[in-house]
Structures are given as structure tokens and as C-alpha cells.
N, C-alpha and C positions, 0 to 999 in steps of 0.2 A: 677728645674731638674725633668723631668718626669721618674720615674723609675717604676719597678714591671712588668707590661705587655710590655711597651716600653722600651726594654733593649738593651744595647750596648755591643759588644765585638770586640776590637780592639787591635792591637799591638802598642806599644809606641816605636817610634825609640829610638836609643841610645841619639839623641839630643833632646829628647822629652821635657826636661823643658824649653828649649828655645822655642819650638813650643807651650807650655802651656802659656808661657809669651805672645806670639803673640796672641794666643787664648783670654787671658784677655783682651788685648788691642784692640780686634776687634769691640768693641760694639759701637764706635763712628762713624758711618757710614756716617749719613747725612753730607753733605757739606764738611766735613773735610777727611773723608775715602772713600766717594763715594755714588753714588746713586744706589738703587737696580737695576733700569731699565737698567743701563750700566752694572752692574755685570751679570745679568741674560742673557744679549745679546738679549733681546726682539726686534723683528721687530717693526718698527714704523708705518707699514701699517696695517690696520685692514681688507684689502682684497677689492675686487671691489664693487663698489656701487650696491646694490640690487633695481631694479626697486620698486616703492610703489605698483605696481599692482601685483607683485609676490606673490604666495601663501606662507603663514608662517607656518613653522613646530613646532609644540609645543612640549613640552617634552623632548627637547634635549638640553645638555648643551653646550653652545658656548666655544670657546677657550678663550675669554674673561672672562668667568664665572668659568673656570677651574682654569686660572691663579689667579683670585680673591680668589678662594677657597683655593688653595695651599699656596698663600702668606699670607693669614689669619691665616692658621694653622701653618705656620712658625714662626709667631710672637705672639702666644698665644691666638689666636681668637680675635674679635672683643671687643672693650672696650665701654661699655654704660655709656654716660652721657649727658642727654637731654640738659643742659645749653651749654656744650662744643660743642656738635653737632650743635646746632643752630648758635652759635657764628661762628664757622669754615665754616658753609654753607653760611652764610652771607658774610664773608671774602672772601671765595671762588668765590662767584658769582661776586664780584667786580673785583676781579683779572681775571676772566675769560672774562669778558667784555673788560677789558683794553687789554688782550692779543689777543682778537678777536678769542677766542676758544669756542667750546661748554661748557655749563655750567655743569662742572664734579661733580661726587659724591665725597665727603670726608668720609674715613673711619679712626676711630681710632683704633689703634692696642694695645693690652693688653701687651705692653712690656715695660719694665723699661729702655731699651737701647735708646739712642737719635738716631733716624732715621726718614727717610720720602724718598718718592719715588713716581713716577707716572708711570702708565701703558701706553702703546701706545694709549688707548682710551681716555686718558687725566684724568682718575680716579686719585686720590691722596691719599695718605696713610700717616698718621702720627702717631708715637708712643706716649703713654701717657708720656714717658720719655722725648720726645721733647717738649710737652705742658708744662711739669713742668720747663724746662729750659728757655723757652721764657717768655717774661715780658710784651708784649703789643700786640695790633693787627697788628701794622706795622712789627713787628719781624716775626710773624706768616705768614703774607702775604707774607713777602721776602721769606720765606721757600716754599711756595706755588708757588710763581712766579717762583723761581729757578727750581723746579721740573718740572712745566709746560714748562718752556724754553727748556729743554732737550727733550721733546717731540716735541715741534713746530720747534726746530733746527735739528730734525732727528739725534740725537747724537747716539742713540743706534744702528741705522742700519749702520751709518757711521763707528763705531767701529769695529762692526761685520764684515763688508766687509774689513777693513784694517787688522784684524786677519785672515781673510780666505786668503787673498791674501799673506800675510806674511808665512803663514803655507805651502802654495802650493809651494812658492819659495824656501823655507829651504828643502821641501821634494824633489824637482827637483835638487837641488844641491847636497844633499845627496845621492839619490838614482841612478838618471838617469845619473848625471855625476861621481857616484862613488866617492864622496869626503866627507865623514861624518864630517871632521874637518871644512871644508868650511861651511858645512851646519849648524854646530853649531854657527859659526861665524855669520852667516846671520840671524840666529834665534836670538841670543843675540842683534844683532842691531835691529831686528823687535821689540824685547821687549821695548827696549828704545824707538823707534819711537812710539809705541802705548801708552806707559806711557806719553809721551810728548804730544800725541794726546788727551789724557783723560785730562790731565792738562788744555790744551787750551779750552777743552770743559767746564770744570768747570768754568773757568774765564770767558768765554762767557755767560753761563747761569747766572753767577752773574750779569754781566752787563745788560743783558736783564732783570733779575729780579728787580733790582733797577729802571731801566726806567718803568717797568710795575706797580710797586707799585705806584710810584710818579703819573704816569696817573691815576691810580685808586683812588688817593686821599689820600694815606697812606704817612707817613713821609719816604722819601727815605733814612734817615739814620738809619733805623729799620734793614737793612741787615747788616751794620757794626756792630751795636750793639749786635745782635744774634751771629755773628762771633767771636766777642770779648768775649761774654759768653762761646761759644764753646772751644775757647782756654783757658779759665780759667779752664773749666772742664776737658780738655784734660790733662793740666799741673797737676792740682790735682790728676787725676787718675794715671798719669805716676808715680808721687811721692810714691803714695799709692803702685803701683805696683814693687816699687824698681828701675825705670828707672832714669838715671841721664839726667838733664836738656839738656845737651850737646847731648843726643842721640834722641832728638825729631825732628831734623830739617828734611828737605826734602832730600831725596837722588835721584840720577838718575832714579832708578827704581820706585820710589813713583809714585802711580796712580792719586794722586792729589796734588795740590799746598799746601804749608804749610799755617796754618791760619793767620799768621802776614801779609804775602803777599796778601792774600785775604781781610783782613780788611782794608789794605791801599788802595787797588785798588776799594773796595766797597764804601770807604769814598770819594775817587776821583770821582767817579761816581756819588754820591750824590751832592757832592759840585759843580759839573759841571751843575746840574739841579737848584740849588739855595742854600743859606745859611740855617744853622739849623734854625728850627722853623717853617717850613712849613709841611703841610700835618697832618693827623690825627696819633694818636698812641694809644689813649684811653686805657690806662693802667688800670684804675679801671674796664672798662667793660671785659677786657681780664682777669684780676685776679678774678673777680666774677664769670666768666663763668668756670674757672677749681679750684675753691674753692670746697675742700673735695674729688678730685680725688685721686685714688690710687698712692701711691709713692713707688718706688722700687719693690721688688719682690710680686707676687701673691702667697698667702698661698697655692693654689692648685698646685704649682710647688715647693713648699718649700722656706724657707726664711732665709737670712743671718741677724744675730744679733751680731755685732763685730766679734768675732772669733768663733761663735757658728753657727751651721746650724740645722733648725727644719723643719721638713716635717710633719706638723700635719695631712694631708690627709693619708699618708702612716703610720704615728705614730712612728717616731724615730727622734733621735737627736744626734748629736756628737759635740765635740770642737776640733777646729784645736789648734796646738801649739800656745801659747802666742805670740802675735804680728803679726801673719799671718793676711794677708787681703784676705778676701774671695769673690768670685763671682760666683753667680749661673747661670747656663744655662740650656737649654732644655735636654742637653745631660750629663751634669757634673758638680760637684762643684770643681772649681780650686781656688788655693790660692798660694801666696808667702810671704816669709817673707821680712822685710826690707833689702834692698840691693840686694835682688834676689839670695842670695847664697843658699836658701832652698826653696822648693815648694812642691806642692801636689796635687792630682787629687782623687776624689771620684765618683765613678758611680756604677751603676748596671749591672750585666750581668745574663743570663740565661743558666745554663750548661746543655749541653746534658744530657740525661737520663743515669744514671749509672756512670757518671764522679765524682770522689771525689774531694774535695777540695784540697786534697794534690797533686794529678796529675795535677790538673788546675794551682795551683801557680808554679808548677816546669815547666810548659810547655813553659815558656818565654814571659812574657809581654812585656819586653823591648828588642827590637832588638839588638843583639851583647852583651847582658849581661850575667854573669854568676851567677845563683841562688845558694845560699847556702843552707845548711840543712833546711828542713822544720820542724817546730814546732808546733804542735797540741795544740791549747788553748780553752779557753772558753771565750766569750765576752758577758756579761749580760745574762749569760745562754744559749746562743747561740753557736752552733759549729763553730769553726773557725780555721785558720791556719795562719802562718806568717813566714816570710824568709827575708833574706837580699838579695841584688843582686848587682854586681859591674859592671859598663860600664867603658867607656874610660874616660869620665870627671866627672861622677857622681855615687854616690853610693845610693842604695834605700832600704827602708823598705817597704814591701810588706805585704798585710792582705787581706784575703778573710773571709766573714762572711756570714753563711747560715741563711736565715730567710724564711721560707716558700718556695715558689718555685722561690724566687729571691737570688742572691749571691751578697752582697755588696763588692765592692773592694776599698782598700785604696792603693794608691802610693805615698809615701812620699820620697822625694829627698833631697840630700845635696851634695854639692861639696866635703866636707870632713864630713864623718860620724863619728863623735866622740861619745864616750859611753854618753857624756850628752845630745847631739842632739838626739841619738837613744832612749834614755829614755823618751825624750819629744814626740819623734814620736809614741812610744808604748803607752804612756798615752792617745794621741789622739786617737789611734785605739780602747783602752779599753774604752774610754768615750762614744762610740756608745751604745745605749740603746733605748729600748722602752720609749715612751712619756706615761705619765699617763693621765687618762681621763681629770683630772682637767687643767694639762698643755696643752692638745689640746683644750680645751674649751677657756683658756685663750689667745689662740693666736689671734691677731688682726693684721690686715694690716696697714702699715703706711700710712698716708693721708697728703694731703697738706691743710694747714689751713692759713687763712688770720689774719694778727695781724697789728695793728696800732702802730706806734712808739710813744712813750710819750716823753715828754721834758727829757732830760739827758739819754735817751736810747742810747746804743752803740751795736755795732755788738755782743760783747760778751753777753750782757744782752739780747738780743733778741734770740741768740743762746741757752741760757740757757733756754729758753721756749720749745725747741725741745727736743724729745724723741726718742731713738731708734737707733741714729745715733752716729758713732765716728767722731772726726774732726768737730764737730757742727758748729763752728765759721767759718770755711773754707767753709764748704758745704753752709752755710747761705748766704755767700758773692757770691758764684757761683750761687745759686738758684736766687739771686736778682739782678745779673748783676752788682755787686759793685767792684770796684777796691780795692786793699788791702789798708786799712788804710783810705778807704773813710767814710765820716760821714754820719749818717742817718738823715732824714728830719722828725722833729716832725710833726705828723698828716698824714704822708703818710704810705700808706699800703705796707705791705711786706709778703712774703710767708715764713711759717714756716713749719717744719714737725712734725707731732704728731702721737700717736697711735689711 
């Protein structure tokens, strides 16, 4: 969470908690939830060819450079790891040769979310969160080949054209023919068509990717293994966020196919090439390359530790109610309780000069809600106000705390705000405090570390070596691509997380 100078002021709608849960679930974008090149609607053409004899203008930023700078900024900047960069460059060179594309540059993004995408010029971006989830060179090759396939198959421009046409048709029906209802029907049908179009693009990119990595000499089954790991992480995350397993399937307007479907199709594509055991996967080379990379939040943007949030750079901390699962992003800290009947958001705003905390909290943060009496309080010696608010489906405990030029904002929500729940909400607000110098100095990022399984080791014994994470055993399985109940192999290297 970037707060202080980069501040946010927004109104949360009455259905805000449902949207918070969508916000929490939006991190798994690569392969499961979509590729950024599609999402951004980038064109696939980089413009007309320039003759070699043409004079070159220096000092001007190209469109590709601007897009690179913007995307890097969106994902926490570039992450530097010499060993990981060398490994990715080597893998990408083989993928590019097999796909008959120019050898692109690979950039590691400093983000814990699992994501990857390619720009129209073929340059590929992967997050360190994705590197942590993959387990060998064939898996990361499959991700790169999938992204390159979107570029070579012109998927972004195809979808942009379909969206443009659908918008034009619905506008003509609504405005020219003066039939708004028919226009809405056309628009709904168009959304379904675009969603189906996107799903077919993802499946096509999967199929191209499997063939590409096989041609490059990698294990073609790597794509299915990575997609299976992605499915395990998605299921774990959904459980942590309070979603029921039955809610995770694909619906008609889902922009991408479900992971089980893609695993099955990726397996089928690999089997059509050859049986298991062909091609390289070089697990040890891959794991050695990512040994020591940062895992989870970057301390510069704040860190989640169980139900506690710490921001050593800005020097504050607070605790969510017991049992809440927190997730940090560049704009806010969001959390939900088991079952999803309670939720919270913490962010920062910068008030106009002269506006008081009392008038701000009464101004209506949640659309359609009624704010109760405002109570002036003090939190860790800082001026603050709090109030309750009631919407159609949810009740809220609100608080604003002033610290220097920033105002920190708590929005805690419950379907039924009982006195007991409200006491827990108030305790969370009152836990906000400055960190001591020794606390700030003691903050360390989590990192991946390699550990060799000894005879008799189990998932539980390996997970016991991890620090700073809840649900350690489940996370160990997800990180290492292990099915539930799967046995460890003595002498094999596995990933653990330590401070």
C-alpha cells in the first residue's frame, strides 16, 4: 500500500463489500484471469517499418517505452535478481526461436501477485509471485510461450475490433433507432460474445504454447503442471477469502475458461506430442535461479503478517480483527473474515485544507448509507473520529485518524453489526499506532529458500521450517506443486519461505 503522498479518495457503493471481495480475488491474472495485453486492449502492430537509412531522432520516448514505464510502475517497479534474469533470458531465447519471433526482453516485476503478459513488441513481463509458484524451466517456458502466442496470434487487436463493433451496433440501436431497451439487449449479447471470444483466445494460446515449448526442447507437460499449481493457489485463496468451492466455476460472462478445463486440454495437447518423460524441465536449475527472491509483500509498500499490517517506511501498524485474512495492494489494505460476513478496507486520503475530520466522516463514504452520530476519539495520541453507518445490506464502523498531512481511513463492515462485532471493530481501529525504531529495524521481507527433504520428512515437518505465514502446510504444497496427501521424495529440493 502506497500512502502519504499518493493518496486516494473514493466513495464506496452500498454493495462495496462484494466489490472488495472481487478486489481481493483479482490478483491471479496470468492464465487464469487473463493477460494484461488483452485487458489493456493494446494494438498488435508497432507501426510501419522504418527504412534503415532514415535519420533517427534521439531523446524522444517511444510508445513502447512509455508503455513499459507505465506497466512497470503499476507492478511495483522492476525486481532485480541476476540469477533469475539469466535463467529467464536463456529460456526466452529458446521459446522465441521455436515461435519464430524476435528474441524479446524479459522483465521481472516487483509484485507478489501471480501475473505475466507480453507487449505487442513481444517483450514479456513476469512477476516474482509467478516465479515463486513455478517449479521448473518447462513451466516458466509454458508461461512465456502462452504470452508470446497472444502476440503472434494478434489476439489483442482482434478483441479490440470486436469490442468496437459491438459498441457501435448497440449505440445505433439505442440512439438512431430510438430503442434503448433493444440497445441493452444487444449490448448484453455482445458482452457474452466477447467473453466467449476471450476464452477461445486463451485456449488457443495454451495450445500454441504447448507446441512451442515442445519444439524448444522443453517438457510439454510443464503447461499442465503450472496450470494445476495455479488452480491449487486459486482454491486456497478462495477458501481464505471466504468463498465456497461451488462459487469458483466459470460463468457465462467469465472472460477466461476455468483452470480444470485448461489443465485437461493442456494435458491432451502434450499427449498428442508424446508420452511423459520427453523434453527438459531442469527443476534444480530453476530452483537455484530463484533461491532467495523476495516472497509476498515488499516492505516499501507495507507488509501483512497474519492479521497484522506493518508499514515500516511510513512507520505505523495496526491489527485486523482476529481471524481476518488481509491482502495488501498499491491503493488499500483489504480483508475478510471466514465466511465473508465481515470485511474491511484501510487506506489513506488527503483532505482539502480546512476540512475537519468530523465533516469528512459525515460526508458519506458509502453511497446510500446513513451515518450516525460522530464521536471524537484519540488513537495512540492522534486525533480521530468514528461513527457507524447503515446501508441496505451491510452496517459499518467508520474511522478517520489524522497523522501529519495524511488521514488514515478504516471501513469495517458486517452484515449484522452486533455489539460484540463492533467491539472487535473498534479494537482494530484503536490498534493503529506508530512503530518504534526497533520494530522498524526488525522488519525483514520474506524470501524463498531451498530445503532438501530428509528421510521421514513430511509436508508438515517441511512447513514447520517456514516463518511469517499462516496455513504453512497448505502454502508449502501449493508452492511446490504437490497434491494434497502427496509424499515427499527424500533428497529432493523444495521451496520454503523464511524471513
